[in-house]
C-alpha distance (Angstrom), angle and dihedral (degrees) to the residues before:
residue distance angle dihedral
M1 . . .
I2 3.81 . .
V3 3.75 112.1 .
I4 3.83 116.9 -140.8
K5 3.79 106.4 -149.7
T6 3.79 121.7 -129.4
P7 3.82 119.8 -130.1
E8 3.80 88.7 -100.7
E9 3.77 91.8 52.0
I10 3.78 92.1 46.3
E11 3.79 90.2 55.1
K12 3.81 90.3 51.9
M13 3.80 89.6 48.6
R14 3.77 89.4 51.7
R15 3.79 91.0 55.1
A16 3.79 93.4 46.0
G17 3.81 90.7 47.0
T18 3.78 92.6 48.8
L19 3.83 90.8 52.9
A20 3.82 91.7 48.4
G21 3.78 89.2 53.4
Q22 3.77 90.6 47.8
V23 3.80 91.2 54.1
L24 3.80 90.7 55.0
K25 3.81 91.4 47.0
Y26 3.80 89.6 49.8
I27 3.80 96.2 49.8
E28 3.86 97.2 46.2
P29 3.85 96.2 87.5
F30 3.80 90.3 53.0
V31 3.80 93.7 54.8
K32 3.80 97.8 96.1
V33 3.75 144.4 117.3
G34 3.85 113.6 -58.7
V35 3.77 97.1 21.0
S36 3.81 118.8 121.0
T37 3.81 121.2 -134.2
L38 3.81 87.4 -124.9
E39 3.83 88.5 62.5
L40 3.82 88.9 52.2
D41 3.83 90.0 49.2
N42 3.84 92.2 51.7
L43 3.79 93.2 47.1
C44 3.84 92.9 49.7
A45 3.74 92.5 45.6
Q46 3.77 93.1 52.0
F47 3.85 93.0 45.4
T48 3.81 89.7 51.1
T49 3.79 92.9 49.1
D50 3.81 92.4 45.7
H51 3.82 87.8 56.8
G52 3.80 94.8 53.5
A53 3.79 98.0 -101.6
I54 3.81 138.3 103.5
S55 3.79 131.2 -130.4
A56 3.78 109.5 -105.3
P57 3.79 99.7 -153.7
L58 3.84 94.1 57.7
N59 3.82 106.9 106.4
Y60 3.82 91.6 -9.2
H61 3.78 100.8 151.7
G62 3.79 85.9 -23.5
F63 3.79 99.8 -50.2
P64 3.81 103.8 157.8
K65 3.82 104.2 -148.8
S66 3.83 140.3 51.0
I67 3.81 98.9 -117.6
C68 3.83 137.4 21.7
T69 3.81 118.2 -117.1
S70 3.82 114.2 -169.8
I71 3.79 116.2 -174.1
N72 3.82 126.0 -161.3
N73 3.84 107.6 -50.5
V74 3.82 92.7 17.3
V75 3.78 104.8 105.8
C76 3.82 98.6 -167.8
H77 3.83 146.0 -32.1
G78 3.80 94.8 47.4
I79 3.78 109.9 171.3
P80 3.87 115.8 -130.8
S81 3.80 112.4 -116.3
A82 3.79 139.8 175.9
K83 3.85 86.4 -128.7
D84 3.81 94.0 59.0
I85 3.80 103.0 84.5
L86 3.79 115.6 178.1
Q87 3.78 112.3 -116.2
D88 3.80 132.6 -159.2
G89 3.81 108.1 -84.9
D90 3.82 95.6 24.6
I91 3.77 125.9 129.2
V92 3.79 120.2 -152.8
N93 3.76 130.9 -171.7
V94 3.83 112.1 -144.6
D95 3.79 109.9 -160.4
I96 3.84 116.5 -163.5
T97 3.77 128.2 -171.2
V98 3.79 121.6 171.1
I99 3.76 133.0 -175.7
L100 3.78 113.0 -143.0
D101 3.81 121.0 175.2
G102 3.78 89.5 -16.2
Y103 3.84 97.1 -51.5
H104 3.79 131.7 103.6
G105 3.83 131.8 -125.8
D106 3.78 115.3 -170.3
T107 3.80 128.6 -174.0
S108 3.80 141.1 142.9
C109 3.74 140.4 -168.6
T110 3.84 133.2 -167.2
F111 3.80 108.5 -132.8
M112 3.82 124.1 -160.3
V113 3.79 116.3 -134.7
G114 3.82 118.8 -146.8
Q115 3.80 117.3 -47.2
V116 3.80 108.1 -1.0
D117 3.80 124.6 -167.2
E118 3.80 110.8 -99.1
K119 3.78 93.2 -122.1
I120 3.79 90.7 55.9
V121 3.79 91.2 45.7
S122 3.80 87.2 56.6
L123 3.79 91.7 49.6
V124 3.80 91.6 52.1
N125 3.84 94.2 46.3
R126 3.77 92.7 46.6
T127 3.80 92.9 48.1
E128 3.80 89.4 55.4
K129 3.77 90.8 48.8
A130 3.79 89.5 48.5
M131 3.79 90.3 56.1
Y132 3.82 91.0 51.7
R133 3.84 90.7 47.2
G134 3.79 87.5 55.0
I135 3.79 93.0 47.3
A136 3.85 91.0 49.2
A137 3.81 88.8 58.8
V138 3.82 92.4 60.6
K139 3.80 116.7 102.0
A140 3.76 134.6 136.1
G141 3.77 110.5 -90.3
K142 3.78 95.9 28.1
Y143 3.78 124.9 100.3
L144 3.78 122.5 -100.1
Y145 3.80 89.8 -125.9
E146 3.79 89.3 73.6
V147 3.79 86.9 76.4
G148 3.80 91.8 61.3
R149 3.78 92.6 39.6
A150 3.87 92.0 55.5
I151 3.76 93.0 46.4
E152 3.82 94.1 46.5
K153 3.79 92.4 47.1
Y154 3.84 91.7 54.0
I155 3.82 98.6 39.7
G156 3.81 96.4 41.9
K157 3.82 94.5 76.7
F158 3.82 94.7 59.2
G159 3.81 100.3 60.3
Y160 3.81 92.7 -116.1
S161 3.82 125.6 130.0
I162 3.74 129.5 -126.9
V163 3.82 116.8 -133.2
Q164 3.78 108.5 -120.7
T165 3.81 99.8 178.4
Y166 3.77 91.9 74.2
G167 3.81 131.5 35.7
G168 3.75 146.8 156.2
H169 3.75 124.8 -63.8
G170 3.75 146.6 -161.0
I171 3.80 113.2 -92.4
G172 3.79 138.6 -172.4
K173 3.76 128.0 108.1
E174 3.80 85.4 -2.5
F175 3.78 124.4 57.1
H176 3.78 92.1 -132.3
E177 3.76 121.7 27.8
D178 3.78 135.9 155.5
P179 3.01 135.1 -43.1
H180 3.79 110.5 60.6
V181 3.80 105.0 -144.4
L182 3.83 115.1 -142.8
H183 3.80 118.7 -156.9
H184 3.76 93.8 -151.8
F185 3.79 127.4 59.4
S186 3.79 113.0 -83.9
Q187 3.77 136.5 152.6
H188 3.83 86.5 -133.6
N189 3.82 84.4 79.3
K190 3.81 93.5 54.2
I191 3.83 88.5 129.2
R192 3.75 119.8 138.8
L193 3.81 110.2 -124.9
K194 3.79 117.7 -127.2
E195 3.77 132.5 -169.8
G196 3.75 110.7 -94.0
M197 3.84 96.9 35.1
I198 3.82 112.1 130.5
F199 3.79 123.0 -165.7
T200 3.77 142.0 141.6
V201 3.76 128.2 -101.4
E202 3.83 107.6 -157.2
P203 3.83 116.5 154.3
M204 3.82 117.5 -165.9
I205 3.80 109.0 -154.2
N206 3.83 123.4 -167.9
M207 3.76 120.4 -153.0
G208 3.81 89.3 -142.7
K209 3.79 126.7 76.2
T210 3.78 94.6 -110.1
A211 3.76 124.9 78.8
E212 3.78 91.5 -163.1
V213 3.81 116.6 125.7
E214 3.79 135.5 178.5
T215 3.78 135.0 -152.0
S216 3.77 121.8 -130.2
S217 3.78 114.2 -102.4
T218 3.77 88.6 -156.1
D219 3.81 101.7 59.1
G220 3.81 100.4 11.3
W221 3.77 92.2 -134.1
T222 3.82 116.5 63.6
V223 3.80 110.5 96.4
T224 3.84 117.0 -160.1
T225 3.77 136.3 178.0
V226 3.80 111.7 -94.8
D227 3.82 92.7 -135.4
G228 3.81 94.2 45.0
S229 3.81 93.6 -114.9
I230 3.76 122.5 149.7
S231 3.81 118.0 -93.2
A232 3.81 132.1 -161.1
Q233 3.80 134.4 -168.8
F234 3.78 141.0 -178.0
E235 3.78 127.5 -174.9
H236 3.76 141.2 -170.3
T237 3.79 133.1 175.0
I238 3.78 109.3 -128.8
L239 3.80 139.0 -168.6
V240 3.83 121.8 -141.7
T241 3.76 112.5 -127.6
S242 3.79 136.1 168.7
G243 3.80 87.5 -98.0
E244 3.80 131.5 24.5
A245 3.77 115.8 -11.7
E246 3.79 113.4 -98.2
I247 3.79 114.4 -125.1
L248 3.80 105.5 -139.8
T249 3.81 95.6 -174.2
A250 3.85 99.2 50.1
R251 3.79 114.1 147.6
């Protein structure tokens, strides 16, 4: 069931989204060569706590850390670790979700570390543009599948692949609500958009030609590309309005 947020809930979502964006802005200078992803996790967790919120991923279905850090061929759900030291040329997606006053704000950004190969830079930049193409397609009265159509139309010309196993999601009091947001065109997303809907747009784009991914049998969380290719992702939480969608997690 898709929850239409009340004006009071929308205001709480704005505050939660603003804080999530602030966490990403805060952590950006620390994403550099020689820093471990565990350090990033500790910093984000402390910043979140200092601002009166809690980190949603921590203990969510057993997830052990406060943020997700996905490096290079890790598509999503990477677990911060003292052993994962950022290297020159890496890219890393930092995924932040906070709970403030009972409501969630969810956003992510793929950061480039040091001198990154030009082809990978293009992947990252195009993935961010793909997210914004998807967001631009959101408007009350349209169908949700326009998000996937816009992303697919843009990404298709580069020879990349769009991950289909994971997608965006409704969000509010719960971390994951209806609808499930596909980042490729599908009739499964033939859902009429209404003012007050809030969901994430978060395309995961693989540099390789296969969208196939696999989940680690060791930790049960880390999702990687099957072919080992680099993957990038960006995410915003958005509100459906009568006009342009409102980005609640803008930095």
